[in-house]
KOLNUFI-440845 format. One record per residue (C-alpha): residue in one letter; x, y negated, z. Coordinates in steps of 0.5 Angstrom, whole numbers, padded with zeros to 4 digits, always signed. Layout:
BEGIN
aXYZ ...
% end
This chain:
BEGIN
m+0068-0019-0064 e+0063-0024-0065 g+0059-0028-0069 p+0059-0027-0077 a+0065-0021-0076 y+0060-0017-0071 d+0057-0012-0075 i+0053-0007-0070 r+0053-0001-0076 r+0061-0001-0075 v+0061-0001-0068 r+0062+0006-0064 n+0061+0006-0056 i+0065+0013-0054 g+0068+0016-0048 i+0074+0020-0047 v+0072+0026-0043 a+0075+0032-0040 h+0078+0036-0034 i+0083+0034-0030 d+0090+0034-0034 a+0087+0036-0040 g+0090+0029-0043 k+0085+0024-0044 t+0089+0018-0041 t+0095+0020-0046 l+0090+0021-0052 t+0087+0014-0050 e+0094+0011-0049 r+0096+0013-0056 i+0089+0010-0059 l+0091+0004-0056 f+0098+0004-0059 y+0096+0006-0066 s+0090+0001-0067 g+0095-0004-0065 k+0092-0006-0059 i+0098-0005-0055 h+0105-0005-0057 r+0109+0000-0052 m+0106+0007-0050 g+0106+0008-0043 e+0106+0015-0040 v+0102+0018-0034 h+0108+0022-0031 d+0112+0015-0031 g+0106+0011-0028 t+0106+0006-0034 t+0099+0007-0038 e+0095+0002-0039 m+0088+0005-0037 d+0091+0008-0031 w+0092+0001-0028 m+0090+0002-0020 d+0096+0003-0016 q+0093+0010-0013 e+0092+0012-0021 r+0099+0011-0022 e+0102+0014-0016 r+0097+0020-0016 g+0098+0021-0024 i+0090+0021-0025 t+0085+0017-0027 i+0080+0015-0021 t+0076+0009-0024 a+0073+0009-0032 a+0077+0004-0036 a+0074+0000-0042 a+0078-0002-0048 t+0076-0005-0055 v+0080-0003-0061 p+0079-0004-0068 w+0080+0002-0073 q+0078+0002-0081 g+0074-0004-0080 h+0070-0001-0074 q+0070-0004-0067 i+0071+0002-0062 n+0069+0001-0055 v+0073+0006-0051 i+0072+0008-0044 d+0077+0013-0041 t+0074+0017-0035 p+0076+0021-0030 g+0077+0028-0030 h+0077+0030-0023 v+0071+0033-0020 d+0071+0028-0014 f+0070+0022-0019 t+0064+0025-0023 v+0060+0019-0022 e+0065+0015-0027 v+0063+0020-0032 e+0056+0020-0031 r+0055+0013-0031 s+0059+0012-0037 l+0056+0017-0041 r+0049+0014-0039 v+0051+0008-0044 l+0055+0011-0049 d+0053+0013-0056 g+0059+0019-0057 a+0064+0022-0054 v+0071+0026-0055 v+0072+0032-0051 v+0079+0034-0049 f+0081+0041-0048 s+0087+0044-0046 g+0089+0049-0051 v+0093+0052-0046 e+0087+0053-0041 g+0082+0053-0046 v+0075+0051-0043 e+0075+0049-0035 s+0070+0048-0030 q+0070+0040-0030 s+0070+0041-0038 e+0063+0045-0037 a+0061+0040-0032 v+0062+0034-0037 w+0059+0037-0043 h+0053+0039-0039 q+0053+0031-0037 a+0053+0029-0044 d+0048+0034-0046 r+0043+0031-0041 y+0044+0024-0044 r+0044+0027-0051 v+0051+0025-0053 p+0054+0027-0060 r+0061+0029-0059 i+0067+0031-0062 a+0073+0036-0059 f+0080+0035-0059 v+0084+0041-0057 n+0090+0038-0054 k+0097+0041-0052 m+0098+0045-0059 d+0106+0044-0058 r+0106+0049-0052 s+0108+0056-0054 e+0102+0059-0050 a+0097+0054-0053 e+0091+0058-0057 f+0087+0054-0062 r+0082+0060-0064 s+0081+0062-0057 t+0079+0055-0055 l+0075+0055-0061 d+0071+0061-0059 m+0071+0059-0052 i+0067+0053-0054 e+0062+0057-0058 d+0061+0062-0052 r+0060+0057-0046 f+0056+0051-0050 k+0052+0055-0055 v+0054+0050-0060 s+0058+0051-0067 p+0065+0049-0067 l+0067+0046-0074 p+0075+0047-0075 l+0077+0041-0079 w+0084+0040-0077 v+0088+0046-0074 p+0095+0047-0072 w+0101+0048-0077 r+0106+0052-0074 d+0113+0055-0077 p+0114+0063-0076 n+0117+0062-0069 g+0111+0058-0067 r+0114+0051-0067 l+0108+0046-0068 l+0110+0042-0075 g+0104+0038-0076 l+0096+0040-0078 l+0093+0043-0083 d+0087+0039-0086 v+0082+0044-0087 v+0077+0040-0092 e+0083+0037-0096 r+0087+0043-0096 r+0093+0040-0095 v+0098+0039-0089 v+0100+0033-0085 s+0107+0032-0081 w+0108+0026-0076 d+0114+0022-0076 s+0117+0023-0069 d+0122+0017-0070 s+0116+0012-0071 l+0112+0015-0065 g+0107+0018-0070 t+0105+0012-0073 t+0107+0014-0080 f+0105+0021-0082 h+0106+0025-0089 a+0101+0029-0093 e+0103+0034-0098 g+0100+0040-0101 l+0100+0047-0098 p+0106+0051-0097 e+0106+0058-0100 g+0106+0062-0094 l+0100+0058-0091 v+0095+0058-0097 e+0092+0065-0094 e+0091+0062-0087 a+0088+0055-0090 e+0083+0059-0094 g+0081+0063-0088 w+0080+0057-0084 r+0076+0053-0090 e+0072+0060-0091 l+0070+0060-0083 l+0068+0052-0084 i+0064+0053-0090 e+0060+0059-0087 r+0059+0056-0080 l+0056+0050-0084 a+0052+0054-0089 d+0049+0057-0083 l+0046+0050-0081 s+0046+0047-0087 d+0041+0049-0093 t+0045+0044-0098 v+0052+0047-0096 a+0049+0054-0096 d+0046+0053-0103 l+0053+0051-0106 y+0056+0057-0102 l+0052+0062-0105 e+0053+0059-0112 g+0060+0060-0111 a+0061+0052-0112 d+0067+0048-0109 i+0063+0044-0104 p+0065+0036-0105 r+0068+0032-0099 q+0062+0027-0099 v+0057+0033-0098 l+0062+0036-0093 d+0062+0030-0089 h+0055+0028-0090 e+0053+0035-0087 v+0058+0035-0081 r+0056+0028-0079 r+0048+0030-0079 l+0050+0036-0075 t+0054+0032-0070 l+0049+0027-0069 e+0044+0033-0068 r+0048+0036-0063 s+0048+0043-0066 a+0055+0043-0068 v+0062+0039-0066 p+0068+0038-0070 v+0074+0040-0067 i+0081+0037-0068 g+0088+0040-0066 g+0094+0036-0064 t+0098+0034-0058 a+0097+0027-0055 l+0104+0027-0052 g+0107+0029-0058 n+0104+0024-0062 v+0100+0029-0067 g+0093+0029-0069 v+0091+0022-0066 q+0089+0019-0072 p+0085+0024-0075 v+0081+0024-0068 l+0080+0016-0069 d+0078+0018-0077 a+0073+0023-0074 v+0070+0018-0069 v+0068+0013-0075 r+0066+0018-0080 y+0062+0023-0075 l+0060+0019-0069 p+0054+0014-0069 s+0053+0007-0069 p+0048+0004-0064 t+0043+0004-0069 e+0043+0011-0071 v+0041+0013-0064 p+0034+0013-0061 a+0032+0006-0058 v+0032+0006-0051 r+0026+0006-0047 g+0024+0002-0041 v+0018+0000-0037 r+0015-0006-0035 p+0017-0008-0027 d+0010-0007-0025 m+0010+0000-0029 s+0004-0002-0033 q+0007+0000-0040 e+0013+0003-0044 v+0018-0002-0047 v+0022+0000-0053 c+0029-0004-0054 r+0032-0003-0061 s+0039-0005-0062 d+0038-0011-0066 e+0041-0018-0064 e+0034-0022-0065 e+0030-0018-0060 p+0030-0020-0053 l+0035-0018-0048 a+0036-0012-0045 a+0042-0010-0042 l+0044-0004-0037 v+0049-0005-0031 f+0053+0001-0031 k+0058+0000-0026 v+0060-0006-0021 a+0067-0007-0019 a+0071-0011-0014 d+0074-0017-0018 p+0081-0021-0016 y+0078-0027-0018 a+0070-0026-0017 e+0066-0022-0012 r+0064-0017-0017 l+0065-0015-0024 l+0059-0012-0028 y+0060-0007-0033 a+0054-0008-0038 r+0051-0004-0044 l+0047-0009-0049 y+0041-0005-0052 s+0038-0011-0055 g+0038-0018-0056 r+0044-0023-0054 v+0047-0026-0048 s+0052-0032-0047 e+0056-0035-0042 g+0052-0040-0037 e+0045-0037-0040 v+0040-0035-0034 v+0037-0028-0035 l+0032-0024-0031 h+0034-0019-0026 a+0028-0014-0027 d+0029-0010-0021 a+0030-0016-0016 g+0025-0020-0020 r+0029-0026-0020 r+0033-0030-0024 v+0041-0030-0025 r+0046-0034-0029 v+0051-0030-0033 v+0057-0034-0031 k+0062-0031-0036 v+0062-0026-0041 f+0068-0022-0043 r+0071-0017-0048 l+0074-0012-0043 h+0081-0009-0043 a+0083-0004-0037 n+0084-0009-0032 r+0085-0015-0037 r+0080-0019-0040 e+0078-0024-0046 r+0073-0029-0046 l+0067-0029-0050 r+0062-0034-0052 t+0056-0029-0053 a+0055-0022-0053 l+0051-0018-0058 a+0046-0012-0058 g+0050-0005-0058 d+0056-0008-0055 i+0059-0006-0048 v+0062-0012-0044 g+0064-0015-0037 m+0060-0020-0034 l+0060-0025-0028 a+0053-0026-0025 s+0051-0032-0020 e+0048-0027-0015 q+0048-0020-0013 v+0047-0014-0018 l+0048-0007-0017 t+0050-0001-0021 g+0043+0001-0025 d+0040-0005-0025 t+0037-0009-0031 l+0038-0016-0034 c+0033-0018-0039 a+0030-0024-0042 s+0024-0027-0038 e+0019-0027-0044 r+0020-0019-0044 p+0021-0016-0037 v+0024-0009-0037 v+0027-0004-0033 l+0031+0001-0036 e+0032+0008-0033 r+0036+0008-0027 m+0042+0013-0026 e+0041+0019-0022 f+0047+0021-0017 p+0049+0027-0013 e+0049+0027-0006 p+0055+0027-0002 v+0057+0034+0000 v+0063+0032+0005 f+0063+0027+0011 v+0069+0024+0015 a+0068+0020+0022 i+0072+0013+0021 e+0073+0008+0027 p+0077+0002+0027 r+0084+0002+0031 s+0081-0004+0035 d+0074-0007+0037 a+0075-0013+0033 d+0076-0010+0027 e+0069-0006+0027 a+0065-0012+0023 k+0071-0012+0018 l+0071-0005+0017 r+0063-0004+0016 q+0064-0010+0011 a+0069-0007+0007 l+0066+0000+0007 a+0059-0003+0005 r+0063-0007-0001 i+0066+0000-0003 a+0059+0003-0003 q+0056-0002-0007 e+0061+0000-0013 d+0061+0007-0012 p+0054+0010-0011 t+0057+0017-0009 f+0060+0014-0003 t+0056+0013+0003 v+0056+0010+0010 r+0051+0012+0015 e+0051+0012+0023 e+0050+0019+0026 t+0044+0019+0030 g+0046+0020+0038 t+0053+0019+0038 n+0053+0012+0034 q+0059+0015+0030 l+0060+0012+0023 l+0061+0017+0018 v+0063+0016+0010 g+0061+0021+0005 g+0063+0023-0002 m+0064+0028-0007 g+0070+0031-0004 e+0077+0030+0000 l+0080+0026-0005 q+0075+0021-0007 i+0074+0019+0001 q+0082+0019+0001 v+0082+0014-0005 q+0077+0010-0002 l+0079+0009+0005 r+0086+0008+0003 r+0083+0002-0001 v+0080+0000+0006 e+0087-0001+0009 k+0090-0004+0002 e+0085-0008-0001 f+0081-0010+0006 g+0087-0010+0011 v+0083-0006+0016 q+0087-0001+0020 h+0083+0005+0022 r+0083+0012+0024 v+0079+0018+0021 g+0077+0025+0023 r+0077+0032+0020 p+0073+0033+0014 q+0066+0036+0015 v+0061+0039+0010 a+0054+0036+0009 y+0050+0042+0011 k+0042+0043+0010 e+0037+0047+0012 t+0031+0051+0009 l+0025+0055+0012 a+0026+0062+0013 s+0019+0064+0011 s+0012+0061+0010 i+0008+0059+0015 e+0001+0056+0016 v+0000+0051+0022 e-0005+0047+0025 e-0004+0040+0028 e-0009+0035+0032 l-0007+0028+0034 s-0011+0024+0039 r-0008+0019+0043 p-0009+0012+0045 l-0004+0007+0041 g-0005-0001+0041 g-0011-0001+0045 s-0015+0004+0041 v-0015+0012+0040 q-0011+0014+0034 y-0014+0021+0031 a-0012+0026+0025 k-0012+0033+0024 l-0008+0037+0019 r-0008+0044+0017 v-0001+0045+0012 r+0002+0051+0009 l+0009+0050+0009 e+0013+0055+0004 p+0021+0055+0002 m+0022+0054-0005 p+0028+0056-0010 r+0035+0053-0009 g+0035+0046-0011 r+0028+0044-0012 g+0028+0039-0006 f+0021+0037-0004 e+0014+0038-0007 f+0007+0036-0004 v+0001+0039-0006 s-0006+0037-0003 e-0012+0042-0004 l-0017+0037-0001 v-0022+0033-0005 e-0023+0026-0003 e-0029+0027+0001 k-0026+0032+0005 l-0020+0027+0007 p-0019+0020+0003 a-0013+0019-0001 s-0010+0014+0003 f-0010+0019+0009 q-0007+0025+0004 e-0002+0020+0002 a+0000+0018+0009 a+0000+0026+0011 r+0005+0027+0005 r+0010+0021+0008 g+0010+0024+0015 i+0012+0031+0012 e+0017+0028+0008 g+0020+0023+0013 a+0021+0029+0018 m+0025+0033+0013 g+0031+0028+0015 s+0033+0032+0021 s+0030+0039+0022 p+0028+0040+0030 v+0032+0047+0029 g+0039+0045+0027 g+0039+0037+0026 y+0041+0038+0019 p+0036+0035+0013 l+0031+0040+0011 t+0030+0042+0003 d+0027+0046-0002 l+0020+0046+0002 r+0013+0046-0001 a+0008+0043+0003 v+0001+0045+0002 l-0005+0041+0005 t-0011+0046+0006 g-0015+0043+0011 a-0016+0037+0015 g-0021+0033+0020 y-0022+0025+0021 s-0026+0020+0024 a-0029+0014+0021 v-0028+0010+0027 d-0021+0013+0030 s-0017+0015+0024 t-0012+0011+0021 e-0006+0012+0016 v-0001+0011+0022 a-0005+0017+0025 f-0004+0022+0019 e+0003+0020+0018 a+0005+0022+0025 c+0001+0028+0025 g+0004+0030+0018 t+0011+0029+0022 q+0009+0033+0028 a+0006+0039+0023 l+0013+0040+0020 r+0017+0040+0026 k+0012+0045+0029 g+0012+0049+0023 a+0020+0049+0022 e+0021+0051+0029 a+0016+0057+0029 a+0018+0060+0022 g+0025+0059+0023 i+0031+0056+0019 l+0036+0058+0014 l+0043+0054+0014 l+0045+0052+0007 e+0052+0050+0005 p+0055+0047-0001 v+0058+0052-0006 a+0064+0050-0011 v+0065+0054-0018 g+0071+0053-0022 d+0077+0057-0024 i+0084+0059-0021 i+0089+0059-0026 t+0095+0063-0024 p+0101+0067-0026 g+0099+0075-0027 e+0104+0077-0021 y+0101+0073-0016 l+0094+0075-0018 g+0093+0080-0012 e+0095+0075-0007 v+0090+0070-0010 v+0084+0075-0010 s+0086+0077-0003 d+0086+0070+0000 l+0079+0068-0004 g+0076+0074+0000 r+0078+0071+0007 r+0075+0065+0005 r+0068+0068+0003 g+0070+0067-0004 q+0066+0071-0010 i+0070+0073-0016 h+0066+0073-0022 k+0071+0074-0028 i+0078+0075-0029 a+0081+0073-0036 s+0088+0074-0039 r+0090+0068-0043 g+0097+0070-0045 p+0102+0070-0039 v+0097+0067-0034 e+0090+0070-0031 s+0084+0065-0030 v+0080+0067-0024 r+0072+0065-0025 v+0070+0064-0017 t+0065+0061-0013 l+0067+0058-0006 p+0064+0055+0000 v+0066+0048+0000 v+0068+0048+0007 e+0073+0054+0006 s+0076+0049+0000 f+0079+0044+0005 g+0086+0045+0004 y+0086+0050-0001 a+0090+0047-0007 t+0096+0047-0002 q+0095+0054+0000 l+0094+0056-0007 r+0101+0053-0009 s+0104+0056-0003 l+0102+0063-0005 t+0104+0062-0012 q+0111+0058-0011 g+0107+0052-0014 r+0105+0055-0020 a+0098+0056-0020 a+0092+0051-0020 c+0085+0051-0019 s+0079+0046-0021 l+0073+0047-0017 r+0066+0043-0017 v+0060+0043-0013 a+0055+0047-0016 h+0049+0048-0012 y+0047+0050-0004 d+0047+0057-0002 v+0045+0061+0005 v+0050+0061+0010 p+0052+0068+0013 e+0048+0069+0019 e+0054+0070+0024 a+0058+0063+0020 a+0051+0060+0021 r+0050+0061+0029 e+0058+0058+0029 v+0056+0052+0026 l+0050+0051+0030 r+0053+0053+0036 s+0058+0047+0035 r+0053+0042+0034 g+0050+0044+0041 y+0044+0048+0038 
% end
């Protein structure tokens, strides 16, 4: 949509997010079908979906890469991004939520709120994204709408508002949905694949249940809305317009979430989801203006969603393109951009030409002459642009806030099958690493072995398969290994003096540093207790660089150091012989000396998640977790299955999904996501360090 037809107030930028297998891609496929964007629905289990277009996505039946599409609905333009649910591809969710104004969170009515559901919910919280919830799979006999509603409230401390709830016959078969606001039932026509649906008044046996749901909805709104509370206390019937206004306000404030039941696979409830998107989720003008800074960090810049303002666009994804080097996915926060226009690449400080602009539709595209503020589009640029970079107008240089991505927790060694392929292998890995910020490539110090890292085994398998298929490089890989870290076992104060000839003159520095362990996840902190007269600021900064630089490899176990505070308590310097180089080297020596004297604790990545198993296998599952150093936090019954909340060291999770299927005759499933680092038990830590020759 461009030109006079484009109205930013009628644009919705939304993501479909969820746990793996909750039904995101199936829902997205129905959205495309009912909006007229496609004329035949594909199915995940058949490998025929529109949005899962990569060969590996269709083979594995999962979403690997976020795909974008634009659909019309009730005079609105909805830009939809279907994101992966598997934890290994969390970067795709992260960078999508960074540029979206709203989200549809899909929950399975069978499993309820699962671990990755929690992860994506908290990601949406971090980016202040309003959302609606779709409780899927309500055609399954074991699906429970009310308990999923309660789990949403309990886990996320938000008020779920039941707007469309399951309508079942006495045998539990799903007939359609009860529209709580309008007090009616709606059934979907299976012959038309859900394209047509029929509304009717409440059947006699459903009146009491319908009033119960409406009472619950009104009570929850009254708790959060004075307008609804006043009408409720007066005993007045609350008009639809008032309900919609208050539901929308509370959704945008993120204190409530509208909830719709249904079954995407059974074609029930998708149109109400689309109606809720345009009714309750914000346009780009209704979210806070994005803020950035000038490239020299001199002042803040506010970019309002207005096409008449100077251009500010964030590149949130870079993908390999069969027709050009790279396809850029970009969100325009302000201004406009046209084919052939020269813009400023703010991060690199150079000009680039926007060669082409596209409306995206999975792996297909439609040329646009101009894209306007509020839109999400594809671009080809004349020079390299990376994920997180800002493209802007030269007259208003601005760098938008970059995205933070988690560090890899799993590594594998990789080598080409022939020496002749080494350069091609490195080039292929570098290309993939540019696309996926959580996929890293590094060379092991000492062995010169090439290591690739990622968020899990599946992500690394997928990307290395691309090396073979897309880039034609045959290779061998080693066994997966986790990314251990180290921290200090205790606090210690060290004094270090450096005095040595370097480059024809003596270099002198003296430091006294107190090194302290910090709580998990705090990283590195540097504090100086010294005034400028005691040690010039440039030398203090050099000492900080030296200490922080030395944390890359501990002298005890060779792993990176973390969760450490360095407090500069004393120093000595010479007006003649002291330099920044000397203080940087002295800082490095001080850290290494302190780590050796204080001793270290080995840290390992730990995953948290849920295991869903039939009750008869619970004993075997729990016993196996015990052997793997797993910690069980909660066991909850959900009908015929048990849900086990567990934390498990990542190193113990390798091959676990296969073992779990073997233990339960293929009937159990697990979902784990890396949550934090924790101390490795002493005996296991000794074994890890011994295997590295320490």
